[in-house]
C-alpha positions, 0 to 999 in steps of 0.5 A: 500500500502506497503512503500518500504525500501531502505538500504544504505551501508548494511552489515551483522550486520547493514546498515549505513542508512535506508530509509522508506517512507520519512524518513531516519534513520542513524546508529550511526556515529563515527569519526576517532579513536584517534582524539580530541572531536572536530576532531571526531565531525567534522568527524561525521558531515561530514559522516552525510552530505554525508549519508543524501545527498546520501539519497536525503536530507540534515541537514536542514531536520534533525528531531532528533539528539542523541549524545553520548559522552564518557565523558560529560566534553567534551560537550562544545568542541563538541557543538562548532563544532556542533553550526558551522555546524547545520542549526540554523533556522532548528535545530533538536530536540536533546539529549546528554548523556554520554555512554561507546562507542564501544571502548575507542578511540571513544569520540563522536557518533551521530545518526540522523533521517531526513525527505526527 
């Protein structure tokens, strides 16, 4: 039996979320350009909350988070926001690395996979 695939906010290049079976895969989420690392992280986490809710799940069911930062010197600033947001007892597997993001105005990008 084939499992259906549902795409949320699909565009010609990508979807913001793809649901396959009981798993939702989010595209990399970025915050409003030009904000601080903390502001962009809050924006990103808000987008993640909205997409997960639309998919029928929430942050307590995140399986994995991959965080890309423009500069690892800002790791503590991002973590301060993350730590207030994450569901501690249900914290996901997580990796954080430094990468050149889509443009210099972006400081943080987060990709998550969650169960439904």
